C-alpha positions as CSV (number, residue, x, y, z in Angstrom):
1,M,19.3,7.3,12.3
2,G,17.4,4.6,10.8
3,I,14.7,2.6,12.7
4,E,15.5,-0.3,15.0
5,L,13.7,-3.5,13.8
6,K,13.1,-6.4,16.3
7,K,15.3,-9.2,16.3
8,D,14.7,-13.1,15.7
9,C,11.1,-13.0,13.9
10,K,9.6,-15.5,11.7
11,Y,7.6,-12.5,9.8
12,S,9.4,-9.1,8.4
13,L,6.2,-7.7,7.4
14,V,2.5,-8.4,8.4
15,V,-0.5,-6.5,6.0
16,P,-4.0,-6.8,7.0
17,T,-6.1,-7.2,3.9
18,S,-9.6,-7.8,2.3
19,M,-8.4,-9.6,-1.3
20,G,-10.5,-9.7,-4.2
21,V,-10.1,-9.7,-7.8
22,R,-9.3,-7.0,-10.9
23,I,-10.8,-8.1,-14.3
24,T,-9.0,-5.6,-16.7
25,P,-9.4,-5.7,-20.8
26,T,-6.7,-6.7,-23.0
27,N,-5.1,-5.0,-24.8
28,G,-5.6,-1.8,-23.3
29,Q,-9.3,-1.5,-23.8
30,P,-11.8,0.3,-22.3
31,V,-14.4,-2.2,-20.3
32,H,-17.4,-1.2,-22.2
33,S,-16.6,-2.1,-25.6
34,S,-14.6,-5.8,-24.6
35,D,-15.6,-8.8,-24.6
36,T,-11.5,-10.3,-23.1
37,F,-10.7,-9.7,-20.0
38,K,-7.7,-10.6,-17.6
39,L,-9.1,-11.9,-14.3
40,Q,-6.0,-11.1,-11.0
41,V,-6.0,-11.0,-7.5
42,T,-5.3,-7.8,-5.9
43,S,-5.4,-5.7,-2.5
44,A,-3.5,-2.9,-2.6
45,E,-1.8,-4.0,0.2
46,T,-0.6,-7.1,-0.8
47,N,0.8,-5.1,-3.6
48,V,2.8,-3.5,-0.6
49,A,3.9,-6.6,0.8
50,S,4.8,-8.3,-2.2
51,I,8.1,-6.3,-3.1
52,S,9.6,-8.3,-0.1
53,S,7.8,-11.2,-0.7
54,Y,9.3,-11.6,-3.9
55,L,12.6,-10.4,-3.1
56,G,12.7,-13.5,-0.3
57,L,11.6,-11.7,3.1
58,P,9.0,-13.2,5.0
59,V,5.7,-12.0,4.3
60,K,2.4,-12.4,6.6
61,V,-1.0,-11.4,5.3
62,L,-3.9,-11.3,7.2
63,T,-7.0,-11.2,6.0
64,T,-10.7,-13.6,5.5
65,F,-12.4,-15.7,3.1
66,V,-15.4,-16.7,1.6
67,K,-16.0,-20.6,2.6
68,G,-16.3,-22.6,-0.6
69,S,-15.7,-19.8,-3.1
70,P,-13.6,-20.8,-6.3
71,I,-12.5,-17.0,-6.0
72,A,-10.9,-17.8,-2.2
73,Q,-9.4,-20.8,-3.3
74,L,-7.8,-19.0,-6.7
75,I,-6.8,-16.2,-3.5
76,K,-5.2,-18.5,-1.5
77,S,-3.4,-20.0,-4.4
78,N,-1.9,-16.6,-5.5
79,L,-0.9,-15.7,-2.5
80,K,0.9,-19.0,-1.7
81,N,3.2,-18.1,-5.4
82,R,3.5,-15.1,-4.4
83,M,5.3,-16.4,-1.2
84,M,3.1,-15.4,1.3
85,D,1.9,-17.1,4.4
86,Y,-2.2,-16.1,5.0
87,E,-4.2,-16.5,8.3
88,G,-8.0,-16.2,8.0
89,A,-11.4,-16.9,9.1
90,D,-13.5,-19.0,6.3
91,V,-16.7,-17.0,6.6
92,D,-20.3,-18.3,5.5
93,Q,-21.8,-16.9,2.2
94,G,-24.9,-17.3,3.5
95,D,-27.3,-17.1,0.4
96,P,-26.6,-15.9,-3.0
97,W,-26.4,-12.7,-1.9
98,G,-24.6,-12.8,1.0
99,Y,-20.5,-12.6,1.1
100,R,-18.0,-12.0,-1.6
101,H,-14.5,-11.1,-2.5
102,Q,-14.5,-7.5,-4.1
103,F,-14.4,-7.2,-7.6
104,N,-12.4,-4.1,-8.8
105,I,-13.0,-3.4,-12.8
106,A,-10.6,-1.3,-14.2
107,D,-8.8,-0.6,-17.8
108,S,-5.4,0.8,-18.3
109,G,-6.2,3.7,-20.5
110,F,-4.0,4.0,-23.5
111,G,-2.2,7.3,-24.8
112,S,-4.7,10.4,-24.2
113,R,-7.9,8.0,-23.0
114,G,-6.9,7.5,-19.4
115,P,-7.7,4.4,-17.3
116,R,-11.5,4.1,-15.4
117,V,-11.8,2.4,-12.4
118,H,-14.8,0.9,-11.5
119,N,-15.2,-0.6,-8.0
120,D,-17.8,-3.2,-6.9
121,R,-18.1,-4.3,-3.1
122,A,-21.3,-4.8,-2.1
123,G,-21.2,-7.7,-0.1
124,E,-17.4,-7.5,0.5
125,V,-16.3,-10.6,3.2
126,G,-13.4,-7.7,3.5
127,R,-15.6,-5.9,5.9
128,T,-16.4,-9.0,8.7
129,L,-12.2,-8.2,9.6
130,N,-12.5,-9.4,13.9
131,V,-9.6,-9.2,15.9
132,K,-11.6,-12.4,17.3
133,D,-10.6,-14.3,14.6
134,F,-6.9,-14.0,15.4
135,D,-4.3,-14.5,18.4
136,L,-2.2,-11.2,18.6
137,D,-0.2,-12.4,21.5
138,K,0.7,-15.4,18.8
139,I,1.6,-13.0,16.2
140,F,3.2,-10.4,17.9
141,G,4.8,-12.0,20.5
142,E,5.7,-16.2,19.9
143,E,5.8,-15.7,16.3
144,G,7.5,-11.9,15.8
145,V,6.7,-9.3,13.3
146,Q,9.3,-6.6,12.6
147,I,6.7,-4.6,10.6
148,I,3.2,-3.9,10.0
149,H,1.8,-2.4,7.3
150,L,-2.0,-0.8,7.8
151,S,-3.9,1.3,5.2
152,G,-6.7,3.5,5.5
153,L,-8.4,1.7,3.0
154,I,-8.5,-1.5,5.2
155,A,-9.0,0.5,8.8
156,A,-12.1,3.0,7.0
157,L,-14.0,-0.3,5.3
158,S,-16.5,-0.6,8.4
159,P,-16.6,-0.4,11.8
160,E,-15.0,-3.8,12.9
161,T,-12.4,-3.3,10.4
162,S,-11.2,-0.1,12.2
163,T,-11.6,-1.6,15.1
164,F,-9.6,-4.4,13.7
165,C,-7.0,-2.4,12.6
166,L,-6.7,0.1,15.9
167,E,-6.3,-3.0,18.1
168,L,-3.3,-4.7,15.7
169,A,-1.6,-0.9,16.5
170,R,-1.7,-1.6,20.2
171,A,-0.6,-5.3,19.7
172,A,2.3,-4.3,17.4
173,K,3.2,-1.6,20.2
174,K,3.0,-3.8,23.0
175,H,5.4,-6.3,21.6
176,G,8.0,-4.1,19.3
177,T,6.7,-4.0,16.5
178,K,7.6,-1.4,14.0
179,I,4.2,0.3,12.7
180,S,3.8,1.7,8.6
181,F,0.4,3.2,8.3
182,D,-0.7,4.6,4.5
183,L,-3.4,6.5,5.1
184,N,-5.1,6.3,1.7
185,Y,-7.8,8.5,2.6
186,R,-11.2,7.7,-0.2
187,A,-14.1,9.7,0.6
188,S,-17.0,6.7,-0.1
189,F,-15.8,5.2,3.2
190,W,-15.4,8.1,5.2
191,K,-19.2,9.4,4.7
192,G,-21.1,9.6,7.6
193,R,-17.9,8.4,10.0
194,E,-15.5,11.3,9.6
195,D,-15.0,11.7,13.3
196,E,-15.3,8.0,14.3
197,L,-12.6,7.4,11.6
198,H,-10.8,10.5,12.3
199,K,-10.0,9.7,15.7
200,A,-9.6,6.0,14.8
201,F,-6.8,7.4,12.2
202,T,-5.3,9.3,14.4
203,E,-4.5,7.2,17.5
204,I,-3.1,4.6,14.5
205,A,-1.1,7.7,13.5
206,T,0.3,8.2,17.2
207,V,2.0,5.5,17.2
208,S,3.3,4.9,13.5
209,D,6.5,4.6,13.1
210,I,6.6,5.5,9.2
211,L,4.0,7.2,8.1
212,I,2.7,7.9,4.2
213,G,0.4,9.8,2.5
214,N,-0.2,13.3,-0.3
215,E,-1.7,16.0,0.9
216,E,-5.5,15.1,0.3
217,D,-4.5,12.0,3.1
218,F,-2.6,14.8,5.7
219,Q,-5.4,17.6,5.5
220,L,-9.0,14.9,5.8
221,C,-7.2,11.9,8.1
222,L,-5.9,13.8,10.4
223,G,-6.7,17.9,9.9
224,I,-3.1,18.7,9.1
225,E,-3.0,22.0,7.3
226,G,-2.3,21.0,3.6
227,P,0.3,22.6,1.3
228,E,0.6,26.0,0.5
229,A,-0.9,27.5,-2.5
230,G,1.4,29.5,-4.8
231,G,4.1,29.1,-7.3
232,E,3.8,26.3,-9.7
233,G,7.6,25.7,-10.3
234,L,9.0,21.8,-9.2
235,D,11.2,24.0,-6.0
236,E,8.2,26.1,-5.1
237,K,5.6,23.1,-4.7
238,I,8.4,20.6,-3.2
239,E,9.2,23.4,-0.6
240,S,5.0,23.1,0.4
241,F,4.7,19.4,0.9
242,K,8.2,19.4,3.0
243,Q,6.2,22.5,5.1
244,M,3.0,19.8,5.2
245,I,5.2,16.8,6.5
246,N,6.9,19.2,8.8
247,R,3.8,19.7,10.4
248,V,2.6,16.6,10.2
249,K,6.0,15.6,12.3
250,A,5.0,18.1,14.8
251,A,1.6,16.3,15.8
252,F,3.0,13.1,15.9
253,P,6.6,12.9,16.9
254,N,6.7,9.3,17.6
255,A,7.0,8.7,13.5
256,S,10.6,8.3,12.3
257,A,10.0,8.6,8.8
258,F,7.1,10.6,6.5
259,A,7.2,10.4,2.7
260,T,4.8,10.8,0.2
261,T,5.1,10.3,-3.8
262,L,5.2,13.1,-6.9
263,R,3.4,12.2,-9.7
264,E,2.4,14.3,-12.7
265,V,0.6,12.7,-15.7
266,I,1.6,13.5,-19.8
267,S,0.1,11.0,-21.0
268,T,-1.7,7.4,-19.8
269,N,1.8,5.5,-20.8
270,K,4.3,8.8,-19.8
271,H,4.5,10.1,-16.4
272,L,6.8,11.9,-14.4
273,W,7.8,9.9,-11.0
274,G,9.1,11.5,-7.9
275,A,8.9,11.0,-4.5
276,I,9.6,13.4,-0.9
277,M,10.6,11.1,2.1
278,L,11.8,12.5,5.8
279,E,13.9,10.7,8.1
280,G,14.9,12.1,11.2
281,N,16.1,15.4,10.4
282,N,17.1,14.6,7.0
283,W,15.5,15.4,3.8
284,Y,15.7,13.1,0.8
285,V,14.0,14.1,-2.4
286,V,13.8,12.4,-6.0
287,N,12.5,14.9,-8.0
288,P,10.2,13.7,-10.6
289,R,11.9,11.3,-13.5
290,E,10.1,10.5,-16.8
291,I,8.9,6.6,-16.7
292,N,7.2,4.6,-18.9
293,V,3.5,3.0,-18.0
294,L,1.7,0.2,-18.8
295,D,-0.5,0.0,-16.2
296,R,-0.4,3.1,-13.4
297,I,-2.7,1.0,-10.8
298,G,-0.2,-0.2,-8.1
299,G,2.5,2.3,-8.4
300,G,2.1,3.9,-5.6
301,D,1.6,0.6,-3.2
302,G,5.0,-0.4,-5.0
303,F,6.8,2.5,-4.0
304,V,5.9,2.0,-0.3
305,G,6.6,-1.7,-0.7
306,G,10.3,-0.7,-1.5
307,M,11.0,2.0,1.1
308,L,9.7,-0.9,3.5
309,Y,11.7,-3.3,1.9
310,G,14.9,-0.7,2.6
311,V,14.0,-0.5,5.9
312,L,13.9,-4.2,6.8
313,K,17.1,-5.1,5.2
314,N,18.4,-1.8,7.3
315,W,20.2,0.5,3.9
316,N,20.9,3.4,4.8
317,S,17.6,5.9,4.5
318,E,18.9,7.5,1.2
319,K,18.1,4.0,-0.1
320,W,14.7,3.2,1.2
321,I,13.1,6.6,-1.0
322,Q,15.3,5.3,-4.2
323,F,14.2,1.4,-4.3
324,G,10.7,3.0,-3.1
325,W,11.1,5.0,-6.3
326,A,12.1,2.4,-8.6
327,T,10.3,-0.6,-7.0
328,G,7.1,2.1,-7.8
329,A,8.1,2.3,-12.1
330,L,9.0,-1.1,-11.6
331,A,5.1,-1.8,-10.5
332,T,3.9,0.3,-13.6
333,T,5.5,-2.3,-15.8
334,F,3.8,-5.3,-15.4
335,L,-0.4,-5.8,-16.0
336,T,-1.0,-7.5,-12.2
337,D,-1.2,-4.5,-10.0
338,Y,1.7,-5.8,-8.3
339,A,5.2,-5.6,-9.3
340,Q,7.2,-9.3,-9.0
341,P,10.9,-8.1,-8.8
342,A,13.4,-10.7,-10.0
343,D,16.2,-9.6,-8.0
344,E,17.6,-6.5,-6.5
345,E,19.7,-5.5,-9.5
346,M,16.3,-5.4,-11.4
347,V,15.2,-2.6,-9.1
348,W,18.7,-0.9,-9.3
349,S,18.8,-0.6,-13.0
350,I,16.0,0.9,-12.9
351,W,17.1,3.2,-10.3
352,Q,20.1,4.4,-12.8
353,G,18.3,4.5,-15.6
354,N,19.7,0.8,-17.4
355,A,17.3,-0.3,-19.2
356,R,20.1,-3.0,-21.3
357,V,19.8,-6.1,-22.2
358,K,21.4,-8.5,-19.3
359,R,22.4,-11.4,-20.9
């Protein structure tokens, strides 16, 4: 069936996001015992968009920056290096206790010691994302966008960002842009705002063309009954996920595709990685396969990025999940949160299990 995309657009993919930085100890060491750290620019939504940007599709980031901040300058340079256009207001810091870009303090873990992540988001400038700072008719009408990818992380960040994502979804729908929505439930974001966010997420999901999430996301964001408890075998687990996705499809019939990833952690550096996707009436399953993991953060975003790339390339829908599985696996081989594919062949080689030297 596929997804029919708008033609003659300046941008293949647009993502709203709150940019920040991640600091990570070197050599897989834990934070509390380290004195040497790698700093990188990061956000979940640009992790997704990196698949398309590195493979040559035009991408735009909608965000906000702290005016005069060296971290903001670092972020802008990084986005340019990743071949991404960006648009966003420069917000005055205010004072030393004012706005800043978020810090993600995370180690990669090693072997039997799992990764630990500490999010420091006090004063996060991304919480100020406001529809008034963007000309949506220009972005979606004059420039044109094929797909906008929305994340529940941004939709739940603050009341302002919830409104921002709702207005983006409404403008995208008005101008014929397809909408991808990764629910990304976070309990700490939802605390005290459950009714408000359930209403906002439901409206966005109602107009979305692609819905992505795990069992917790669909249950807690949209009120969909989760997978049935029962057998522990892989076939039984996959069947229970299919039943849940069927319930999501019945509740949100506008969507054409639904997807979730499957992960079993054997050790920090060895996972079983799989995925399930329903497109139209067609089921596609990648049974979990063993992958080696350098750093797991960004693997799920890599899957979404690869899946959307397949949609944008107008491939047969079976290839969407295959490419997404492989870009998710690829992301876990990078120390950055995002995959940086050299070309499509690098990704397809991962899918084919071909790790031979390319000369």
